[in-house]
C-alpha positions as CSV (number, residue, x, y, z in Angstrom):
1,X,-19.6,-15.5,-38.2
2,X,-20.3,-12.9,-35.5
3,X,-18.2,-14.8,-33.0
4,X,-15.3,-15.0,-35.4
5,X,-15.5,-11.3,-36.1
6,X,-15.5,-10.6,-32.4
7,X,-12.4,-12.7,-31.9
8,X,-10.7,-11.0,-34.9
9,X,-11.5,-7.6,-33.5
10,X,-10.1,-8.6,-30.1
11,X,-6.9,-9.9,-31.6
12,X,-6.5,-6.7,-33.7
13,X,-7.0,-4.6,-30.6
14,X,-4.4,-6.5,-28.7
15,X,-2.0,-6.3,-31.6
16,X,-2.4,-2.5,-31.9
17,X,-2.3,-1.9,-28.1
18,X,0.5,0.5,-27.3
19,X,2.5,-0.6,-24.2
20,X,3.1,2.9,-22.8
21,X,3.2,3.8,-19.1
22,X,-0.5,3.9,-17.9
23,X,0.1,4.9,-14.3
24,X,0.3,8.7,-14.5
25,X,1.3,9.0,-10.8
26,X,4.3,6.7,-11.3
27,X,5.3,8.5,-14.5
28,X,5.2,11.8,-12.6
29,X,7.3,10.4,-9.8
30,X,9.9,9.3,-12.3
31,X,10.0,12.4,-14.5
32,X,9.5,15.2,-12.0
33,X,12.8,14.6,-10.2
34,X,14.6,14.5,-13.5
35,X,13.3,17.9,-14.4
36,X,14.1,19.3,-11.0
37,X,17.7,18.1,-11.0
38,X,18.2,19.2,-14.7
39,X,17.3,22.8,-13.5
40,X,19.2,22.7,-10.3
41,X,22.4,21.3,-11.8
42,X,22.7,24.6,-13.8
43,X,24.6,22.8,-16.6
44,X,23.8,20.5,-19.4
45,X,25.5,17.3,-20.6
46,X,24.3,15.0,-23.4
47,X,24.1,12.0,-21.1
48,X,21.2,13.6,-19.3
49,X,19.1,12.7,-22.3
50,X,20.3,9.1,-22.1
51,X,19.3,9.1,-18.4
52,X,15.8,10.2,-19.4
53,X,15.4,7.6,-22.1
54,X,16.8,4.8,-19.9
55,X,14.5,5.7,-17.0
56,X,11.4,6.0,-19.3
57,X,12.2,2.7,-21.1
58,X,12.6,0.8,-17.8
59,X,9.3,2.1,-16.6
60,X,7.5,1.5,-19.9
61,X,8.8,-2.1,-20.2
62,X,7.0,-3.1,-17.0
63,X,3.6,-3.8,-18.6
64,X,4.8,-6.0,-21.4
65,X,7.1,-7.8,-19.0
66,X,4.1,-8.6,-16.8
67,X,2.2,-10.0,-19.8
68,X,5.1,-12.2,-20.8
69,X,5.5,-13.4,-17.2
70,X,1.8,-14.3,-16.9
71,X,2.0,-16.1,-20.2
72,X,5.0,-18.1,-19.0
73,X,3.9,-18.9,-15.4
74,X,0.1,-18.6,-15.3
75,X,-1.8,-18.8,-18.5
76,X,-2.1,-22.3,-19.9
77,X,-3.0,-21.2,-23.4
78,X,-1.4,-18.5,-25.5
79,X,-3.1,-15.1,-25.2
80,X,-3.4,-12.8,-28.2
81,X,-1.7,-9.9,-26.4
82,X,1.5,-11.9,-25.8
83,X,3.0,-11.3,-29.3
84,X,2.4,-7.6,-29.1
85,X,3.9,-7.5,-25.6
86,X,7.0,-9.4,-26.8
87,X,7.5,-6.8,-29.6
88,X,7.1,-3.8,-27.3
89,X,9.3,-5.4,-24.6
90,X,12.0,-5.9,-27.2
91,X,11.7,-2.3,-28.4
92,X,11.9,-0.8,-24.9
93,X,14.9,-3.1,-24.1
94,X,16.7,-1.9,-27.2
95,X,16.2,1.7,-26.0
96,X,17.3,0.9,-22.5
97,X,20.4,-1.0,-23.6
98,X,21.4,1.8,-26.1
99,X,20.9,4.4,-23.4
100,X,22.9,2.3,-20.9
101,X,25.8,2.0,-23.4
102,X,25.7,5.8,-23.8
103,X,25.9,6.2,-20.0
104,X,28.8,3.7,-19.9
105,X,30.9,6.4,-21.6
106,X,30.0,9.0,-19.0
107,X,29.4,7.2,-15.7
108,X,32.0,5.4,-13.5
109,X,31.7,1.6,-13.9
110,X,30.6,1.2,-10.3
111,X,27.6,3.6,-10.9
112,X,26.7,1.6,-14.1
113,X,26.8,-1.6,-12.1
114,X,24.8,-0.2,-9.3
115,X,22.1,1.2,-11.6
116,X,21.9,-2.1,-13.5
117,X,21.6,-4.1,-10.3
118,X,19.0,-1.8,-8.9
119,X,16.9,-1.8,-12.1
120,X,17.2,-5.6,-12.3
121,X,16.1,-6.2,-8.6
122,X,13.3,-3.7,-8.7
123,X,12.0,-5.0,-12.1
124,X,12.0,-8.6,-10.8
125,X,10.1,-7.5,-7.7
126,X,7.6,-5.6,-9.8
127,X,7.0,-8.6,-12.1
128,X,6.5,-10.9,-9.1
129,X,4.1,-8.5,-7.4
130,X,2.0,-7.9,-10.5
131,X,1.8,-11.6,-11.4
132,X,0.4,-12.3,-7.9
133,X,-1.9,-9.3,-8.3
134,X,-0.4,-7.6,-5.3
135,X,0.5,-4.4,-7.1
136,X,-1.8,-2.4,-4.7
137,X,0.3,-3.4,-1.7
138,X,1.1,-0.3,0.3
139,X,4.7,-1.3,1.1
140,X,5.4,-2.1,-2.6
141,X,4.0,1.3,-3.6
142,X,6.1,3.1,-1.0
143,X,9.2,1.2,-2.2
144,X,8.2,2.1,-5.8
145,X,8.1,5.8,-4.8
146,X,11.6,5.6,-3.4
147,X,12.8,3.8,-6.5
148,X,11.1,6.1,-9.0
149,X,12.3,9.3,-7.3
150,X,15.8,8.0,-7.3
151,X,15.9,9.2,-10.9
152,X,17.1,12.4,-9.4
153,X,20.3,10.8,-8.4
154,X,21.0,9.4,-11.8
155,X,20.2,12.7,-13.4
156,X,22.6,14.5,-11.0
157,X,25.4,12.0,-11.9
158,X,24.8,12.6,-15.6
159,X,24.7,16.4,-15.2
160,X,27.6,17.0,-12.9
161,X,29.6,13.8,-12.9
162,X,28.8,13.1,-9.2
163,X,25.9,13.0,-6.9
164,X,25.9,16.3,-5.1
165,X,25.0,16.4,-1.4
166,X,21.9,18.5,-2.1
167,X,20.6,15.9,-4.4
168,X,20.4,13.3,-1.7
169,X,18.2,15.7,0.3
170,X,16.1,16.4,-2.7
171,X,15.6,12.6,-3.3
172,X,14.6,12.1,0.4
173,X,12.1,15.0,0.4
174,X,10.5,13.9,-2.9
175,X,10.2,10.3,-1.7
176,X,8.7,11.5,1.6
177,X,6.1,13.6,-0.2
178,X,5.3,10.8,-2.6
179,X,4.8,8.4,0.3
180,X,2.4,10.7,2.0
181,X,0.4,11.0,-1.2
182,X,0.2,7.3,-1.6
183,X,-1.1,6.8,1.9
184,X,-3.7,9.6,1.5
185,X,-4.9,7.9,-1.7
186,X,-5.2,4.5,0.0
187,X,-7.2,6.2,2.8
188,X,-9.6,7.7,0.2
189,X,-10.0,4.3,-1.5
190,X,-10.8,2.6,1.8
191,X,-13.3,5.4,2.6
192,X,-15.0,5.1,-0.8
193,X,-15.4,1.3,-0.3
194,X,-16.8,1.8,3.1
195,X,-19.3,4.4,1.9
196,X,-21.0,1.8,-0.2
197,X,-22.2,0.0,2.9
198,X,-19.5,-2.6,3.3
199,X,-18.7,-1.6,6.9
200,X,-16.7,1.1,8.6
201,X,-13.5,2.3,6.9
202,X,-10.3,0.9,8.3
203,X,-8.2,3.5,10.3
204,X,-4.9,1.8,9.3
205,X,-4.2,3.9,6.3
206,X,-5.5,7.1,7.9
207,X,-3.2,6.7,10.9
208,X,-0.3,5.9,8.6
209,X,-1.1,9.0,6.5
210,X,-1.3,11.1,9.6
211,X,2.1,9.8,10.7
212,X,3.6,10.7,7.3
213,X,2.2,14.2,7.5
214,X,3.7,14.6,11.0
215,X,7.1,13.6,9.5
216,X,6.7,16.2,6.8
217,X,5.7,18.8,9.4
218,X,8.8,18.0,11.5
219,X,11.0,18.3,8.4
220,X,9.5,21.7,7.8
221,X,10.4,22.8,11.3
222,X,14.0,21.6,10.8
223,X,14.1,23.5,7.5
224,X,12.9,26.7,9.3
225,X,15.6,26.2,11.9
226,X,18.2,25.9,9.2
227,X,16.7,29.0,7.5
228,X,15.7,27.2,4.4
229,X,12.4,29.0,4.0
230,X,11.4,27.8,0.5
231,X,11.9,24.2,1.5
232,X,9.9,24.7,4.7
233,X,7.1,26.2,2.6
234,X,7.2,23.3,0.2
235,X,6.8,20.8,3.1
236,X,4.0,22.9,4.7
237,X,2.1,23.2,1.4
238,X,2.3,19.4,1.1
239,X,1.1,18.9,4.7
240,X,-1.8,21.4,4.3
241,X,-2.9,19.9,0.9
242,X,-2.9,16.3,2.1
243,X,-4.5,17.2,5.5
244,X,-7.3,19.0,3.6
245,X,-7.8,15.9,1.5
246,X,-7.9,13.7,4.6
247,X,-10.4,16.0,6.3
248,X,-12.6,16.0,3.2
249,X,-12.7,12.2,3.2
250,X,-15.1,12.4,6.1
251,X,-17.7,13.9,3.8
252,X,-19.7,11.5,1.7
253,X,-20.0,14.1,-1.1
254,X,-16.2,14.5,-1.3
255,X,-15.8,10.8,-1.7
256,X,-17.8,10.9,-4.9
257,X,-15.3,13.1,-6.6
258,X,-14.0,11.2,-9.7
259,X,-10.6,9.6,-9.1
260,X,-9.3,11.3,-12.2
261,X,-10.0,14.7,-10.7
262,X,-8.4,13.5,-7.4
263,X,-5.3,12.5,-9.4
264,X,-5.2,15.9,-11.2
265,X,-5.3,17.7,-7.8
266,X,-2.5,15.4,-6.5
267,X,-0.4,16.1,-9.5
268,X,-0.9,19.9,-9.1
269,X,0.1,19.7,-5.5
270,X,3.2,17.6,-6.3
271,X,4.1,20.1,-9.1
272,X,3.8,23.0,-6.7
273,X,5.9,21.1,-4.1
274,X,8.6,20.5,-6.7
275,X,8.7,24.2,-7.8
276,X,9.1,25.3,-4.2
277,X,11.9,22.7,-3.7
278,X,13.7,24.1,-6.8
279,X,13.5,27.6,-5.3
280,X,14.8,26.2,-2.0
281,X,17.8,24.4,-3.4
282,X,18.7,27.1,-6.0
Protein backbone atom coordinates (compact mmCIF):
# COMPACT_ATOMS: atom_id res chain seq x y z
CA UNK A 1 0.00 0.00 0.00
CA UNK A 2 2.80 2.38 0.92
CA UNK A 3 4.57 1.68 -2.38
CA UNK A 4 1.37 2.29 -4.35
CA UNK A 5 0.82 5.57 -2.49
CA UNK A 6 4.39 6.65 -3.29
CA UNK A 7 3.91 5.84 -6.98
CA UNK A 8 0.59 7.69 -6.98
CA UNK A 9 2.18 10.79 -5.40
CA UNK A 10 5.04 10.65 -7.90
CA UNK A 11 2.62 10.52 -10.82
CA UNK A 12 0.57 13.38 -9.39
CA UNK A 13 3.71 15.50 -8.97
CA UNK A 14 4.73 14.85 -12.57
CA UNK A 15 1.24 15.64 -13.82
CA UNK A 16 1.18 18.95 -11.91
CA UNK A 17 4.76 19.89 -12.80
CA UNK A 18 4.75 23.25 -14.60
CA UNK A 19 7.08 23.35 -17.59
CA UNK A 20 8.30 26.91 -17.22
CA UNK A 21 11.85 28.13 -17.89
CA UNK A 22 14.02 27.00 -14.97
CA UNK A 23 17.32 28.53 -16.04
CA UNK A 24 17.14 32.08 -14.75
CA UNK A 25 20.34 33.08 -16.52
CA UNK A 26 19.00 32.00 -19.90
CA UNK A 27 15.69 33.73 -19.24
CA UNK A 28 17.53 36.95 -18.39
CA UNK A 29 19.64 36.68 -21.57
CA UNK A 30 16.42 36.40 -23.58
CA UNK A 31 14.31 39.08 -21.91
CA UNK A 32 16.89 41.77 -21.09
CA UNK A 33 17.69 42.58 -24.75
CA UNK A 34 13.96 42.80 -25.47
CA UNK A 35 13.52 45.38 -22.71
CA UNK A 36 16.60 47.33 -23.84
CA UNK A 37 15.45 47.56 -27.46
CA UNK A 38 11.86 48.38 -26.46
CA UNK A 39 13.25 51.41 -24.61
CA UNK A 40 15.81 52.42 -27.24
CA UNK A 41 13.37 52.13 -30.15
CA UNK A 42 11.41 55.08 -28.68
CA UNK A 43 8.22 53.85 -30.27
CA UNK A 44 5.69 51.12 -29.67
CA UNK A 45 4.05 48.65 -32.04
CA UNK A 46 1.69 45.85 -31.10
CA UNK A 47 3.92 43.22 -32.74
CA UNK A 48 6.55 43.78 -30.02
CA UNK A 49 4.22 41.87 -27.70
CA UNK A 50 4.04 39.05 -30.24
CA UNK A 51 7.85 39.00 -30.35
CA UNK A 52 7.96 38.67 -26.57
CA UNK A 53 5.44 35.83 -26.42
CA UNK A 54 7.07 33.99 -29.33
CA UNK A 55 10.52 34.23 -27.75
CA UNK A 56 9.31 33.15 -24.31
CA UNK A 57 7.27 30.26 -25.73
CA UNK A 58 10.26 29.01 -27.74
CA UNK A 59 12.41 29.04 -24.60
CA UNK A 60 9.75 27.47 -22.38
CA UNK A 61 9.08 24.65 -24.87
CA UNK A 62 12.65 23.37 -24.47
CA UNK A 63 12.14 21.30 -21.30
CA UNK A 64 9.01 19.42 -22.45
CA UNK A 65 10.68 18.87 -25.84
CA UNK A 66 13.65 17.24 -24.12
CA UNK A 67 11.36 14.96 -22.10
CA UNK A 68 9.52 13.89 -25.25
CA UNK A 69 12.81 13.27 -27.08
CA UNK A 70 14.14 11.14 -24.23
CA UNK A 71 10.87 9.17 -24.19
CA UNK A 72 11.20 8.58 -27.94
CA UNK A 73 14.89 7.76 -28.21
CA UNK A 74 16.19 6.68 -24.78
CA UNK A 75 13.58 5.48 -22.32
CA UNK A 76 12.33 1.95 -22.95
CA UNK A 77 9.22 2.33 -20.80
CA UNK A 78 6.78 5.19 -20.65
CA UNK A 79 7.59 7.70 -17.89
CA UNK A 80 4.83 9.46 -15.93
CA UNK A 81 6.10 12.94 -16.88
CA UNK A 82 5.71 12.29 -20.60
CA UNK A 83 1.96 13.02 -20.72
CA UNK A 84 2.35 16.32 -18.87
CA UNK A 85 5.30 17.26 -21.08
CA UNK A 86 3.22 16.59 -24.19
CA UNK A 87 0.42 18.86 -22.95
CA UNK A 88 2.78 21.69 -22.02
CA UNK A 89 4.68 21.36 -25.30
CA UNK A 90 1.42 21.57 -27.25
CA UNK A 91 0.40 24.65 -25.26
CA UNK A 92 3.69 26.46 -25.82
CA UNK A 93 3.62 25.58 -29.51
CA UNK A 94 0.13 27.07 -29.85
CA UNK A 95 1.40 30.32 -28.31
CA UNK A 96 4.48 30.29 -30.55
CA UNK A 97 2.47 29.63 -33.73
CA UNK A 98 -0.16 32.26 -32.92
CA UNK A 99 2.61 34.77 -32.18
CA UNK A 100 4.32 33.82 -35.43
CA UNK A 101 1.11 34.38 -37.38
CA UNK A 102 0.81 37.82 -35.77
CA UNK A 103 4.37 38.62 -36.80
CA UNK A 104 3.62 37.40 -40.31
CA UNK A 105 1.40 40.45 -40.75
CA UNK A 106 4.16 42.83 -39.64
CA UNK A 107 7.48 41.30 -40.72
CA UNK A 108 8.85 40.76 -44.24
CA UNK A 109 8.48 37.16 -45.35
CA UNK A 110 12.27 36.76 -45.48
CA UNK A 111 12.54 37.76 -41.84
CA UNK A 112 9.81 35.29 -40.86
CA UNK A 113 11.62 32.52 -42.78
CA UNK A 114 14.94 33.41 -41.18
CA UNK A 115 13.43 33.44 -37.69
CA UNK A 116 11.67 30.12 -38.22
CA UNK A 117 14.82 28.51 -39.61
CA UNK A 118 16.95 29.87 -36.77
CA UNK A 119 14.53 28.71 -34.08
CA UNK A 120 14.22 25.29 -35.72
CA UNK A 121 17.97 24.74 -36.01
CA UNK A 122 18.74 25.94 -32.51
CA UNK A 123 15.86 23.93 -30.99
CA UNK A 124 17.06 20.77 -32.72
CA UNK A 125 20.61 21.38 -31.48
CA UNK A 126 19.33 22.04 -27.96
CA UNK A 127 17.33 18.81 -27.87
CA UNK A 128 20.28 16.76 -29.16
CA UNK A 129 22.67 18.32 -26.64
CA UNK A 130 20.28 17.77 -23.71
CA UNK A 131 19.41 14.21 -24.68
CA UNK A 132 23.14 13.43 -24.66
CA UNK A 133 23.49 15.29 -21.32
CA UNK A 134 26.01 17.71 -22.81
CA UNK A 135 24.06 20.84 -21.88
CA UNK A 136 26.99 22.09 -19.78
CA UNK A 137 29.20 22.22 -22.86
CA UNK A 138 30.91 25.61 -22.92
CA UNK A 139 30.66 26.01 -26.68
CA UNK A 140 26.96 25.22 -26.57
CA UNK A 141 26.35 27.72 -23.79
CA UNK A 142 28.24 30.42 -25.67
CA UNK A 143 26.20 29.66 -28.79
CA UNK A 144 23.08 29.83 -26.60
CA UNK A 145 24.13 33.27 -25.35
CA UNK A 146 24.42 34.53 -28.93
CA UNK A 147 21.07 32.98 -29.85
CA UNK A 148 19.19 34.24 -26.79
CA UNK A 149 20.51 37.81 -27.00
CA UNK A 150 19.49 37.91 -30.68
CA UNK A 151 16.00 38.60 -29.31
CA UNK A 152 17.19 42.21 -29.54
CA UNK A 153 17.19 41.98 -33.34
CA UNK A 154 13.67 40.56 -33.46
CA UNK A 155 12.39 43.25 -31.12
CA UNK A 156 14.00 46.02 -33.17
CA UNK A 157 12.40 44.64 -36.33
CA UNK A 158 9.01 44.62 -34.62
CA UNK A 159 9.41 48.09 -33.14
CA UNK A 160 10.83 49.96 -36.12
CA UNK A 161 10.17 47.76 -39.15
CA UNK A 162 13.91 47.21 -39.71
CA UNK A 163 17.03 46.21 -37.79
CA UNK A 164 18.77 49.49 -37.01
CA UNK A 165 22.60 49.60 -37.18
CA UNK A 166 22.83 50.39 -33.46
CA UNK A 167 20.92 47.20 -32.67
CA UNK A 168 23.58 45.03 -34.28
CA UNK A 169 26.16 46.63 -31.96
CA UNK A 170 23.85 46.20 -28.98
CA UNK A 171 23.48 42.49 -29.77
CA UNK A 172 27.25 42.06 -30.13
CA UNK A 173 28.00 43.79 -26.83
CA UNK A 174 25.33 41.87 -24.91
CA UNK A 175 26.51 38.57 -26.38
CA UNK A 176 30.13 39.40 -25.44
CA UNK A 177 29.12 40.25 -21.88
CA UNK A 178 27.04 37.07 -21.58
CA UNK A 179 29.94 34.97 -22.90
CA UNK A 180 32.29 36.43 -20.31
CA UNK A 181 29.77 35.66 -17.58
CA UNK A 182 29.44 32.04 -18.73
CA UNK A 183 33.20 31.51 -18.70
CA UNK A 184 33.55 33.06 -15.23
CA UNK A 185 30.82 30.74 -13.91
CA UNK A 186 32.55 27.70 -15.42
CA UNK A 187 35.80 28.80 -13.78
CA UNK A 188 34.03 29.00 -10.42
CA UNK A 189 32.47 25.55 -10.83
CA UNK A 190 35.87 24.03 -11.65
CA UNK A 191 37.42 25.73 -8.63
CA UNK A 192 34.62 24.49 -6.34
CA UNK A 193 35.14 20.92 -7.53
CA UNK A 194 38.90 21.19 -7.04
CA UNK A 195 38.44 22.61 -3.52
CA UNK A 196 36.85 19.31 -2.48
CA UNK A 197 40.20 17.58 -2.91
CA UNK A 198 39.79 16.13 -6.40
CA UNK A 199 42.99 17.77 -7.67
CA UNK A 200 44.03 21.21 -8.88
CA UNK A 201 41.49 23.26 -10.81
CA UNK A 202 41.90 23.34 -14.56
CA UNK A 203 43.23 26.63 -15.93
CA UNK A 204 41.36 26.20 -19.22
CA UNK A 205 38.26 28.16 -18.24
CA UNK A 206 40.25 30.74 -16.28
CA UNK A 207 42.39 31.53 -19.34
CA UNK A 208 39.32 31.65 -21.57
CA UNK A 209 37.59 33.99 -19.10
CA UNK A 210 40.66 36.22 -18.98
CA UNK A 211 40.69 36.39 -22.79
CA UNK A 212 37.01 37.35 -22.85
CA UNK A 213 37.65 40.11 -20.30
CA UNK A 214 40.54 41.36 -22.42
CA UNK A 215 38.18 41.54 -25.40
CA UNK A 216 35.69 43.55 -23.33
CA UNK A 217 38.48 45.87 -22.18
CA UNK A 218 39.62 46.42 -25.78
CA UNK A 219 36.04 47.20 -26.76
CA UNK A 220 35.91 49.74 -23.94
CA UNK A 221 39.04 51.44 -25.33
CA UNK A 222 37.43 51.60 -28.77
CA UNK A 223 34.29 53.11 -27.22
CA UNK A 224 36.42 55.74 -25.47
CA UNK A 225 38.14 56.61 -28.76
CA UNK A 226 34.72 56.96 -30.41
CA UNK A 227 33.58 59.13 -27.49
CA UNK A 228 30.87 56.73 -26.38
CA UNK A 229 31.47 57.21 -22.67
CA UNK A 230 28.44 55.33 -21.32
CA UNK A 231 29.19 52.29 -23.47
CA UNK A 232 32.83 52.36 -22.36
CA UNK A 233 31.66 52.57 -18.74
CA UNK A 234 29.31 49.62 -19.24
CA UNK A 235 32.15 47.49 -20.61
CA UNK A 236 34.55 48.53 -17.85
CA UNK A 237 31.94 47.77 -15.17
CA UNK A 238 31.55 44.27 -16.63
CA UNK A 239 35.32 43.77 -16.75
CA UNK A 240 35.81 44.94 -13.16
CA UNK A 241 32.88 42.86 -11.86
CA UNK A 242 34.02 39.65 -13.53
CA UNK A 243 37.69 40.26 -12.69
CA UNK A 244 36.72 40.68 -9.03
CA UNK A 245 34.85 37.36 -9.20
CA UNK A 246 37.83 35.60 -10.79
CA UNK A 247 40.17 37.02 -8.17
CA UNK A 248 37.87 35.91 -5.36
CA UNK A 249 37.81 32.36 -6.70
CA UNK A 250 41.36 31.93 -5.38
CA UNK A 251 39.91 32.18 -1.87
CA UNK A 252 38.43 28.99 -0.41
CA UNK A 253 35.86 30.93 1.62
CA UNK A 254 34.61 32.75 -1.49
CA UNK A 255 34.05 29.42 -3.22
CA UNK A 256 31.58 28.42 -0.50
CA UNK A 257 29.21 31.24 -1.40
CA UNK A 258 25.90 29.61 -2.47
CA UNK A 259 25.46 29.45 -6.23
CA UNK A 260 22.09 31.17 -5.87
CA UNK A 261 23.82 34.20 -4.39
CA UNK A 262 26.44 34.07 -7.13
CA UNK A 263 23.66 34.05 -9.70
CA UNK A 264 21.97 37.02 -8.07
CA UNK A 265 25.22 39.00 -8.19
CA UNK A 266 25.69 38.08 -11.85
CA UNK A 267 22.13 39.19 -12.60
CA UNK A 268 22.72 42.50 -10.83
CA UNK A 269 25.93 43.07 -12.82
CA UNK A 270 24.17 42.20 -16.08
CA UNK A 271 21.31 44.57 -15.24
CA UNK A 272 23.71 47.43 -14.51
CA UNK A 273 25.54 46.68 -17.76
CA UNK A 274 22.25 46.84 -19.67
CA UNK A 275 21.20 50.14 -18.06
CA UNK A 276 24.53 51.73 -19.00
CA UNK A 277 24.18 50.42 -22.56
CA UNK A 278 20.74 52.03 -22.80
CA UNK A 279 22.27 55.34 -21.74
CA UNK A 280 25.06 54.82 -24.25
CA UNK A 281 22.77 54.14 -27.20
CA UNK A 282 20.12 56.70 -26.26
